[in-house]
PDB file with SEQRES, HELIX, SHEET and CRYST1 records, atoms N, CA, C and O in Angstrom:
SEQRES   1 A   68  UNK UNK UNK UNK UNK UNK UNK UNK UNK UNK UNK UNK UNK          
SEQRES   2 A   68  UNK UNK UNK UNK UNK UNK UNK UNK UNK UNK UNK UNK UNK          
SEQRES   3 A   68  UNK UNK UNK UNK UNK UNK UNK UNK UNK UNK UNK UNK UNK          
SEQRES   4 A   68  UNK UNK UNK UNK UNK UNK UNK UNK UNK UNK UNK UNK UNK          
SEQRES   5 A   68  UNK UNK UNK UNK UNK UNK UNK UNK UNK UNK UNK UNK UNK          
SEQRES   6 A   68  UNK UNK UNK                                                  
HELIX    1 AA1 UNK A    2  UNK A   13  1                                  12    
HELIX    2 AA2 UNK A   14  UNK A   16  5                                   3    
HELIX    3 AA3 UNK A   20  UNK A   36  1                                  17    
HELIX    4 AA4 UNK A   43  UNK A   63  1                                  21    
CRYST1    1.000    1.000    1.000  90.00  90.00  90.00 P 1           1          
ATOM      1  N   UNK A   1       0.807  -1.183  -0.001  1.00  0.00           N  
ATOM      2  CA  UNK A   1       0.019  -0.005  -0.018  1.00  0.00           C  
ATOM      3  C   UNK A   1       0.848   1.266  -0.029  1.00  0.00           C  
ATOM      4  O   UNK A   1       0.452   2.270  -0.622  1.00  0.00           O  
ATOM      5  N   UNK A   2       2.007   1.219   0.632  1.00  0.00           N  
ATOM      6  CA  UNK A   2       2.873   2.400   0.662  1.00  0.00           C  
ATOM      7  C   UNK A   2       3.357   2.764  -0.736  1.00  0.00           C  
ATOM      8  O   UNK A   2       3.477   3.939  -1.083  1.00  0.00           O  
ATOM      9  N   UNK A   3       3.631   1.739  -1.527  1.00  0.00           N  
ATOM     10  CA  UNK A   3       4.110   1.980  -2.905  1.00  0.00           C  
ATOM     11  C   UNK A   3       3.054   2.653  -3.744  1.00  0.00           C  
ATOM     12  O   UNK A   3       3.338   3.595  -4.484  1.00  0.00           O  
ATOM     13  N   UNK A   4       1.847   2.174  -3.627  1.00  0.00           N  
ATOM     14  CA  UNK A   4       0.738   2.778  -4.405  1.00  0.00           C  
ATOM     15  C   UNK A   4       0.467   4.223  -3.928  1.00  0.00           C  
ATOM     16  O   UNK A   4       0.183   5.113  -4.729  1.00  0.00           O  
ATOM     17  N   UNK A   5       0.562   4.421  -2.631  1.00  0.00           N  
ATOM     18  CA  UNK A   5       0.343   5.771  -2.082  1.00  0.00           C  
ATOM     19  C   UNK A   5       1.416   6.725  -2.605  1.00  0.00           C  
ATOM     20  O   UNK A   5       1.098   7.849  -2.991  1.00  0.00           O  
ATOM     21  N   UNK A   6       2.647   6.310  -2.623  1.00  0.00           N  
ATOM     22  CA  UNK A   6       3.768   7.112  -3.120  1.00  0.00           C  
ATOM     23  C   UNK A   6       3.583   7.399  -4.590  1.00  0.00           C  
ATOM     24  O   UNK A   6       3.823   8.519  -5.041  1.00  0.00           O  
ATOM     25  N   UNK A   7       3.160   6.400  -5.346  1.00  0.00           N  
ATOM     26  CA  UNK A   7       2.927   6.567  -6.804  1.00  0.00           C  
ATOM     27  C   UNK A   7       1.854   7.654  -7.020  1.00  0.00           C  
ATOM     28  O   UNK A   7       2.026   8.555  -7.840  1.00  0.00           O  
ATOM     29  N   UNK A   8       0.764   7.548  -6.279  1.00  0.00           N  
ATOM     30  CA  UNK A   8      -0.309   8.539  -6.457  1.00  0.00           C  
ATOM     31  C   UNK A   8       0.147   9.942  -6.038  1.00  0.00           C  
ATOM     32  O   UNK A   8      -0.215  10.923  -6.687  1.00  0.00           O  
ATOM     33  N   UNK A   9       0.931  10.047  -4.967  1.00  0.00           N  
ATOM     34  CA  UNK A   9       1.417  11.333  -4.545  1.00  0.00           C  
ATOM     35  C   UNK A   9       2.287  11.954  -5.605  1.00  0.00           C  
ATOM     36  O   UNK A   9       2.183  13.152  -5.865  1.00  0.00           O  
ATOM     37  N   UNK A  10       3.158  11.156  -6.235  1.00  0.00           N  
ATOM     38  CA  UNK A  10       4.019  11.648  -7.291  1.00  0.00           C  
ATOM     39  C   UNK A  10       3.219  12.138  -8.466  1.00  0.00           C  
ATOM     40  O   UNK A  10       3.523  13.184  -9.040  1.00  0.00           O  
ATOM     41  N   UNK A  11       2.180  11.380  -8.835  1.00  0.00           N  
ATOM     42  CA  UNK A  11       1.350  11.818  -9.971  1.00  0.00           C  
ATOM     43  C   UNK A  11       0.622  13.096  -9.622  1.00  0.00           C  
ATOM     44  O   UNK A  11       0.474  13.963 -10.483  1.00  0.00           O  
ATOM     45  N   UNK A  12       0.169  13.245  -8.408  1.00  0.00           N  
ATOM     46  CA  UNK A  12      -0.543  14.483  -7.982  1.00  0.00           C  
ATOM     47  C   UNK A  12       0.374  15.705  -8.048  1.00  0.00           C  
ATOM     48  O   UNK A  12      -0.038  16.785  -8.472  1.00  0.00           O  
ATOM     49  N   UNK A  13       1.599  15.518  -7.629  1.00  0.00           N  
ATOM     50  CA  UNK A  13       2.506  16.654  -7.578  1.00  0.00           C  
ATOM     51  C   UNK A  13       2.847  17.152  -9.002  1.00  0.00           C  
ATOM     52  O   UNK A  13       3.233  18.309  -9.170  1.00  0.00           O  
ATOM     53  N   UNK A  14       2.705  16.286 -10.022  1.00  0.00           N  
ATOM     54  CA  UNK A  14       2.986  16.727 -11.376  1.00  0.00           C  
ATOM     55  C   UNK A  14       1.989  17.736 -11.889  1.00  0.00           C  
ATOM     56  O   UNK A  14       2.237  18.400 -12.895  1.00  0.00           O  
ATOM     57  N   UNK A  15       0.855  17.861 -11.205  1.00  0.00           N  
ATOM     58  CA  UNK A  15      -0.132  18.857 -11.571  1.00  0.00           C  
ATOM     59  C   UNK A  15       0.415  20.229 -11.471  1.00  0.00           C  
ATOM     60  O   UNK A  15      -0.122  21.154 -12.080  1.00  0.00           O  
ATOM     61  N   UNK A  16       1.506  20.407 -10.695  1.00  0.00           N  
ATOM     62  CA  UNK A  16       2.144  21.705 -10.517  1.00  0.00           C  
ATOM     63  C   UNK A  16       2.933  22.151 -11.745  1.00  0.00           C  
ATOM     64  O   UNK A  16       3.310  23.318 -11.852  1.00  0.00           O  
ATOM     65  N   UNK A  17       3.182  21.237 -12.662  1.00  0.00           N  
ATOM     66  CA  UNK A  17       3.910  21.608 -13.882  1.00  0.00           C  
ATOM     67  C   UNK A  17       2.923  22.314 -14.794  1.00  0.00           C  
ATOM     68  O   UNK A  17       1.891  21.756 -15.165  1.00  0.00           O  
ATOM     69  N   UNK A  18       3.250  23.532 -15.145  1.00  0.00           N  
ATOM     70  CA  UNK A  18       2.297  24.326 -15.965  1.00  0.00           C  
ATOM     71  C   UNK A  18       2.274  23.914 -17.405  1.00  0.00           C  
ATOM     72  O   UNK A  18       1.229  24.002 -18.050  1.00  0.00           O  
ATOM     73  N   UNK A  19       3.394  23.465 -17.938  1.00  0.00           N  
ATOM     74  CA  UNK A  19       3.492  23.018 -19.326  1.00  0.00           C  
ATOM     75  C   UNK A  19       2.950  21.618 -19.450  1.00  0.00           C  
ATOM     76  O   UNK A  19       3.473  20.700 -18.819  1.00  0.00           O  
ATOM     77  N   UNK A  20       1.896  21.422 -20.263  1.00  0.00           N  
ATOM     78  CA  UNK A  20       1.344  20.069 -20.449  1.00  0.00           C  
ATOM     79  C   UNK A  20       2.349  19.052 -20.933  1.00  0.00           C  
ATOM     80  O   UNK A  20       2.277  17.892 -20.526  1.00  0.00           O  
ATOM     81  N   UNK A  21       3.282  19.433 -21.781  1.00  0.00           N  
ATOM     82  CA  UNK A  21       4.298  18.509 -22.290  1.00  0.00           C  
ATOM     83  C   UNK A  21       5.230  18.099 -21.140  1.00  0.00           C  
ATOM     84  O   UNK A  21       5.583  16.925 -21.035  1.00  0.00           O  
ATOM     85  N   UNK A  22       5.630  19.032 -20.286  1.00  0.00           N  
ATOM     86  CA  UNK A  22       6.465  18.723 -19.178  1.00  0.00           C  
ATOM     87  C   UNK A  22       5.720  17.802 -18.184  1.00  0.00           C  
ATOM     88  O   UNK A  22       6.306  16.858 -17.655  1.00  0.00           O  
ATOM     89  N   UNK A  23       4.464  18.076 -17.943  1.00  0.00           N  
ATOM     90  CA  UNK A  23       3.667  17.244 -17.063  1.00  0.00           C  
ATOM     91  C   UNK A  23       3.556  15.804 -17.596  1.00  0.00           C  
ATOM     92  O   UNK A  23       3.647  14.844 -16.832  1.00  0.00           O  
ATOM     93  N   UNK A  24       3.364  15.675 -18.867  1.00  0.00           N  
ATOM     94  CA  UNK A  24       3.255  14.336 -19.500  1.00  0.00           C  
ATOM     95  C   UNK A  24       4.617  13.651 -19.390  1.00  0.00           C  
ATOM     96  O   UNK A  24       4.663  12.449 -19.132  1.00  0.00           O  
ATOM     97  N   UNK A  25       5.704  14.357 -19.572  1.00  0.00           N  
ATOM     98  CA  UNK A  25       7.047  13.722 -19.493  1.00  0.00           C  
ATOM     99  C   UNK A  25       7.346  13.305 -18.055  1.00  0.00           C  
ATOM    100  O   UNK A  25       7.950  12.253 -17.849  1.00  0.00           O  
ATOM    101  N   UNK A  26       6.949  14.084 -17.061  1.00  0.00           N  
ATOM    102  CA  UNK A  26       7.160  13.731 -15.684  1.00  0.00           C  
ATOM    103  C   UNK A  26       6.360  12.437 -15.340  1.00  0.00           C  
ATOM    104  O   UNK A  26       6.877  11.523 -14.698  1.00  0.00           O  
ATOM    105  N   UNK A  27       5.116  12.400 -15.779  1.00  0.00           N  
ATOM    106  CA  UNK A  27       4.272  11.240 -15.496  1.00  0.00           C  
ATOM    107  C   UNK A  27       4.843  10.010 -16.196  1.00  0.00           C  
ATOM    108  O   UNK A  27       4.827   8.916 -15.632  1.00  0.00           O  
ATOM    109  N   UNK A  28       5.344  10.177 -17.413  1.00  0.00           N  
ATOM    110  CA  UNK A  28       5.941   9.042 -18.101  1.00  0.00           C  
ATOM    111  C   UNK A  28       7.174   8.509 -17.371  1.00  0.00           C  
ATOM    112  O   UNK A  28       7.358   7.297 -17.260  1.00  0.00           O  
ATOM    113  N   UNK A  29       8.001   9.403 -16.883  1.00  0.00           N  
ATOM    114  CA  UNK A  29       9.220   9.017 -16.168  1.00  0.00           C  
ATOM    115  C   UNK A  29       8.870   8.333 -14.825  1.00  0.00           C  
ATOM    116  O   UNK A  29       9.519   7.363 -14.434  1.00  0.00           O  
ATOM    117  N   UNK A  30       7.852   8.842 -14.133  1.00  0.00           N  
ATOM    118  CA  UNK A  30       7.435   8.220 -12.900  1.00  0.00           C  
ATOM    119  C   UNK A  30       6.966   6.796 -13.185  1.00  0.00           C  
ATOM    120  O   UNK A  30       7.367   5.863 -12.489  1.00  0.00           O  
ATOM    121  N   UNK A  31       6.136   6.623 -14.185  1.00  0.00           N  
ATOM    122  CA  UNK A  31       5.626   5.307 -14.557  1.00  0.00           C  
ATOM    123  C   UNK A  31       6.763   4.364 -14.917  1.00  0.00           C  
ATOM    124  O   UNK A  31       6.769   3.206 -14.501  1.00  0.00           O  
ATOM    125  N   UNK A  32       7.720   4.855 -15.684  1.00  0.00           N  
ATOM    126  CA  UNK A  32       8.887   4.002 -16.070  1.00  0.00           C  
ATOM    127  C   UNK A  32       9.649   3.532 -14.820  1.00  0.00           C  
ATOM    128  O   UNK A  32      10.021   2.363 -14.717  1.00  0.00           O  
ATOM    129  N   UNK A  33       9.870   4.431 -13.899  1.00  0.00           N  
ATOM    130  CA  UNK A  33      10.623   4.063 -12.696  1.00  0.00           C  
ATOM    131  C   UNK A  33       9.903   2.990 -11.876  1.00  0.00           C  
ATOM    132  O   UNK A  33      10.517   2.043 -11.384  1.00  0.00           O  
ATOM    133  N   UNK A  34       8.597   3.163 -11.744  1.00  0.00           N  
ATOM    134  CA  UNK A  34       7.824   2.183 -11.004  1.00  0.00           C  
ATOM    135  C   UNK A  34       7.785   0.834 -11.742  1.00  0.00           C  
ATOM    136  O   UNK A  34       7.895  -0.225 -11.124  1.00  0.00           O  
ATOM    137  N   UNK A  35       7.629   0.890 -13.037  1.00  0.00           N  
ATOM    138  CA  UNK A  35       7.600  -0.370 -13.825  1.00  0.00           C  
ATOM    139  C   UNK A  35       8.941  -1.077 -13.774  1.00  0.00           C  
ATOM    140  O   UNK A  35       9.005  -2.306 -13.767  1.00  0.00           O  
ATOM    141  N   UNK A  36      10.005  -0.299 -13.739  1.00  0.00           N  
ATOM    142  CA  UNK A  36      11.366  -0.911 -13.732  1.00  0.00           C  
ATOM    143  C   UNK A  36      11.612  -1.696 -12.436  1.00  0.00           C  
ATOM    144  O   UNK A  36      12.444  -2.604 -12.424  1.00  0.00           O  
ATOM    145  N   UNK A  37      10.937  -1.378 -11.389  1.00  0.00           N  
ATOM    146  CA  UNK A  37      11.129  -2.042 -10.069  1.00  0.00           C  
ATOM    147  C   UNK A  37       9.938  -2.866  -9.644  1.00  0.00           C  
ATOM    148  O   UNK A  37       9.778  -3.192  -8.468  1.00  0.00           O  
ATOM    149  N   UNK A  38       9.085  -3.207 -10.635  1.00  0.00           N  
ATOM    150  CA  UNK A  38       7.939  -4.020 -10.338  1.00  0.00           C  
ATOM    151  C   UNK A  38       8.361  -5.454 -10.105  1.00  0.00           C  
ATOM    152  O   UNK A  38       9.399  -5.893 -10.601  1.00  0.00           O  
ATOM    153  N   UNK A  39       7.572  -6.172  -9.363  1.00  0.00           N  
ATOM    154  CA  UNK A  39       7.809  -7.622  -9.175  1.00  0.00           C  
ATOM    155  C   UNK A  39       8.397  -7.862  -7.764  1.00  0.00           C  
ATOM    156  O   UNK A  39       8.579  -6.937  -6.973  1.00  0.00           O  
ATOM    157  N   UNK A  40       8.674  -9.113  -7.502  1.00  0.00           N  
ATOM    158  CA  UNK A  40       9.188  -9.487  -6.148  1.00  0.00           C  
ATOM    159  C   UNK A  40      10.525  -8.746  -5.856  1.00  0.00           C  
ATOM    160  O   UNK A  40      11.433  -8.701  -6.686  1.00  0.00           O  
ATOM    161  N   UNK A  41      10.589  -8.201  -4.696  1.00  0.00           N  
ATOM    162  CA  UNK A  41      11.796  -7.505  -4.213  1.00  0.00           C  
ATOM    163  C   UNK A  41      12.081  -7.947  -2.799  1.00  0.00           C  
ATOM    164  O   UNK A  41      11.191  -8.335  -2.043  1.00  0.00           O  
ATOM    165  N   UNK A  42      13.343  -7.875  -2.474  1.00  0.00           N  
ATOM    166  CA  UNK A  42      13.724  -8.137  -1.074  1.00  0.00           C  
ATOM    167  C   UNK A  42      13.273  -6.949  -0.206  1.00  0.00           C  
ATOM    168  O   UNK A  42      13.192  -5.813  -0.672  1.00  0.00           O  
ATOM    169  N   UNK A  43      12.988  -7.248   1.059  1.00  0.00           N  
ATOM    170  CA  UNK A  43      12.461  -6.233   1.983  1.00  0.00           C  
ATOM    171  C   UNK A  43      13.348  -5.024   2.049  1.00  0.00           C  
ATOM    172  O   UNK A  43      12.832  -3.907   2.008  1.00  0.00           O  
ATOM    173  N   UNK A  44      14.654  -5.171   2.148  1.00  0.00           N  
ATOM    174  CA  UNK A  44      15.547  -4.008   2.245  1.00  0.00           C  
ATOM    175  C   UNK A  44      15.559  -3.190   0.967  1.00  0.00           C  
ATOM    176  O   UNK A  44      15.734  -1.972   1.013  1.00  0.00           O  
ATOM    177  N   UNK A  45      15.379  -3.833  -0.156  1.00  0.00           N  
ATOM    178  CA  UNK A  45      15.304  -3.120  -1.441  1.00  0.00           C  
ATOM    179  C   UNK A  45      14.031  -2.259  -1.496  1.00  0.00           C  
ATOM    180  O   UNK A  45      14.069  -1.116  -1.953  1.00  0.00           O  
ATOM    181  N   UNK A  46      12.924  -2.808  -1.035  1.00  0.00           N  
ATOM    182  CA  UNK A  46      11.683  -2.081  -1.044  1.00  0.00           C  
ATOM    183  C   UNK A  46      11.790  -0.870  -0.122  1.00  0.00           C  
ATOM    184  O   UNK A  46      11.346   0.222  -0.476  1.00  0.00           O  
ATOM    185  N   UNK A  47      12.372  -1.058   1.048  1.00  0.00           N  
ATOM    186  CA  UNK A  47      12.551   0.081   1.963  1.00  0.00           C  
ATOM    187  C   UNK A  47      13.395   1.174   1.340  1.00  0.00           C  
ATOM    188  O   UNK A  47      13.060   2.354   1.443  1.00  0.00           O  
ATOM    189  N   UNK A  48      14.516   0.783   0.676  1.00  0.00           N  
ATOM    190  CA  UNK A  48      15.378   1.743   0.066  1.00  0.00           C  
ATOM    191  C   UNK A  48      14.619   2.495  -1.047  1.00  0.00           C  
ATOM    192  O   UNK A  48      14.670   3.724  -1.106  1.00  0.00           O  
ATOM    193  N   UNK A  49      13.924   1.768  -1.918  1.00  0.00           N  
ATOM    194  CA  UNK A  49      13.189   2.386  -3.018  1.00  0.00           C  
ATOM    195  C   UNK A  49      12.103   3.344  -2.520  1.00  0.00           C  
ATOM    196  O   UNK A  49      11.897   4.407  -3.106  1.00  0.00           O  
ATOM    197  N   UNK A  50      11.410   2.971  -1.442  1.00  0.00           N  
ATOM    198  CA  UNK A  50      10.404   3.857  -0.861  1.00  0.00           C  
ATOM    199  C   UNK A  50      11.060   5.131  -0.325  1.00  0.00           C  
ATOM    200  O   UNK A  50      10.553   6.232  -0.540  1.00  0.00           O  
ATOM    201  N   UNK A  51      12.159   4.982   0.355  1.00  0.00           N  
ATOM    202  CA  UNK A  51      12.884   6.142   0.914  1.00  0.00           C  
ATOM    203  C   UNK A  51      13.355   7.048  -0.218  1.00  0.00           C  
ATOM    204  O   UNK A  51      13.201   8.267  -0.146  1.00  0.00           O  
ATOM    205  N   UNK A  52      13.912   6.473  -1.232  1.00  0.00           N  
ATOM    206  CA  UNK A  52      14.385   7.229  -2.395  1.00  0.00           C  
ATOM    207  C   UNK A  52      13.215   7.944  -3.067  1.00  0.00           C  
ATOM    208  O   UNK A  52      13.321   9.110  -3.447  1.00  0.00           O  
ATOM    209  N   UNK A  53      12.111   7.237  -3.206  1.00  0.00           N  
ATOM    210  CA  UNK A  53      10.934   7.817  -3.835  1.00  0.00           C  
ATOM    211  C   UNK A  53      10.360   8.979  -3.065  1.00  0.00           C  
ATOM    212  O   UNK A  53       9.917   9.960  -3.663  1.00  0.00           O  
ATOM    213  N   UNK A  54      10.357   8.886  -1.732  1.00  0.00           N  
ATOM    214  CA  UNK A  54       9.882   9.982  -0.874  1.00  0.00           C  
ATOM    215  C   UNK A  54      10.794  11.204  -1.042  1.00  0.00           C  
ATOM    216  O   UNK A  54      10.313  12.336  -1.098  1.00  0.00           O  
ATOM    217  N   UNK A  55      12.086  10.977  -1.120  1.00  0.00           N  
ATOM    218  CA  UNK A  55      13.014  12.057  -1.317  1.00  0.00           C  
ATOM    219  C   UNK A  55      12.767  12.736  -2.683  1.00  0.00           C  
ATOM    220  O   UNK A  55      12.769  13.963  -2.784  1.00  0.00           O  
ATOM    221  N   UNK A  56      12.558  11.929  -3.708  1.00  0.00           N  
ATOM    222  CA  UNK A  56      12.258  12.503  -5.030  1.00  0.00           C  
ATOM    223  C   UNK A  56      10.930  13.227  -5.030  1.00  0.00           C  
ATOM    224  O   UNK A  56      10.801  14.235  -5.724  1.00  0.00           O  
ATOM    225  N   UNK A  57       9.956  12.779  -4.303  1.00  0.00           N  
ATOM    226  CA  UNK A  57       8.676  13.435  -4.180  1.00  0.00           C  
ATOM    227  C   UNK A  57       8.889  14.833  -3.583  1.00  0.00           C  
ATOM    228  O   UNK A  57       8.350  15.820  -4.084  1.00  0.00           O  
ATOM    229  N   UNK A  58       9.680  14.901  -2.511  1.00  0.00           N  
ATOM    230  CA  UNK A  58       9.952  16.187  -1.863  1.00  0.00           C  
ATOM    231  C   UNK A  58      10.685  17.114  -2.821  1.00  0.00           C  
ATOM    232  O   UNK A  58      10.348  18.294  -2.908  1.00  0.00           O  
ATOM    233  N   UNK A  59      11.678  16.604  -3.541  1.00  0.00           N  
ATOM    234  CA  UNK A  59      12.453  17.412  -4.434  1.00  0.00           C  
ATOM    235  C   UNK A  59      11.565  17.914  -5.622  1.00  0.00           C  
ATOM    236  O   UNK A  59      11.666  19.070  -6.032  1.00  0.00           O  
ATOM    237  N   UNK A  60      10.747  17.066  -6.129  1.00  0.00           N  
ATOM    238  CA  UNK A  60       9.859  17.439  -7.199  1.00  0.00           C  
ATOM    239  C   UNK A  60       8.866  18.482  -6.776  1.00  0.00           C  
ATOM    240  O   UNK A  60       8.592  19.434  -7.507  1.00  0.00           O  
ATOM    241  N   UNK A  61       8.327  18.299  -5.592  1.00  0.00           N  
ATOM    242  CA  UNK A  61       7.375  19.285  -5.008  1.00  0.00           C  
ATOM    243  C   UNK A  61       8.041  20.661  -4.861  1.00  0.00           C  
ATOM    244  O   UNK A  61       7.452  21.693  -5.181  1.00  0.00           O  
ATOM    245  N   UNK A  62       9.255  20.643  -4.380  1.00  0.00           N  
ATOM    246  CA  UNK A  62      10.006  21.922  -4.204  1.00  0.00           C  
ATOM    247  C   UNK A  62      10.266  22.533  -5.534  1.00  0.00           C  
ATOM    248  O   UNK A  62      10.105  23.742  -5.701  1.00  0.00           O  
ATOM    249  N   UNK A  63      10.673  21.724  -6.508  1.00  0.00           N  
ATOM    250  CA  UNK A  63      10.974  22.213  -7.855  1.00  0.00           C  
ATOM    251  C   UNK A  63       9.772  22.866  -8.519  1.00  0.00           C  
ATOM    252  O   UNK A  63       9.884  23.876  -9.214  1.00  0.00           O  
ATOM    253  N   UNK A  64       8.617  22.253  -8.280  1.00  0.00           N  
ATOM    254  CA  UNK A  64       7.365  22.768  -8.886  1.00  0.00           C  
ATOM    255  C   UNK A  64       6.690  23.813  -8.007  1.00  0.00           C  
ATOM    256  O   UNK A  64       5.631  24.331  -8.360  1.00  0.00           O  
ATOM    257  N   UNK A  65       7.291  24.122  -6.875  1.00  0.00           N  
ATOM    258  CA  UNK A  65       6.753  25.160  -5.988  1.00  0.00           C  
ATOM    259  C   UNK A  65       5.551  24.733  -5.172  1.00  0.00           C  
ATOM    260  O   UNK A  65       4.698  25.543  -4.807  1.00  0.00           O  
ATOM    261  N   UNK A  66       5.504  23.421  -4.892  1.00  0.00           N  
ATOM    262  CA  UNK A  66       4.410  22.875  -4.081  1.00  0.00           C  
ATOM    263  C   UNK A  66       4.936  22.356  -2.786  1.00  0.00           C  
ATOM    264  O   UNK A  66       6.107  21.990  -2.691  1.00  0.00           O  
ATOM    265  N   UNK A  67       4.106  22.315  -1.793  1.00  0.00           N  
ATOM    266  CA  UNK A  67       4.513  21.758  -0.492  1.00  0.00           C  
ATOM    267  C   UNK A  67       4.050  20.289  -0.398  1.00  0.00           C  
ATOM    268  O   UNK A  67       2.930  19.956  -0.787  1.00  0.00           O  
ATOM    269  N   UNK A  68       4.922  19.432   0.118  1.00  0.00           N  
ATOM    270  CA  UNK A  68       4.562  18.030   0.343  1.00  0.00           C  
ATOM    271  C   UNK A  68       4.824  17.724   1.788  1.00  0.00           C  
ATOM    272  O   UNK A  68       4.599  16.597   2.231  1.00  0.00           O  
TER     273      UNK A  68                                                      
END                                                                             
């Protein structure tokens, strides 16, 4: 559930991109990253990926001028 929640948060924050092409590219990149790590993972890998994803969410929010 944490993974799905993070995915949805990342997609929501892309709404801050004013340019529709930039927004589409961000969404595409997010989807690619999640697809690349789909499937069975070891527990420590999942924790690392979630932590990294949260950091990227924060950075993206700051870049787009939104608070997370």
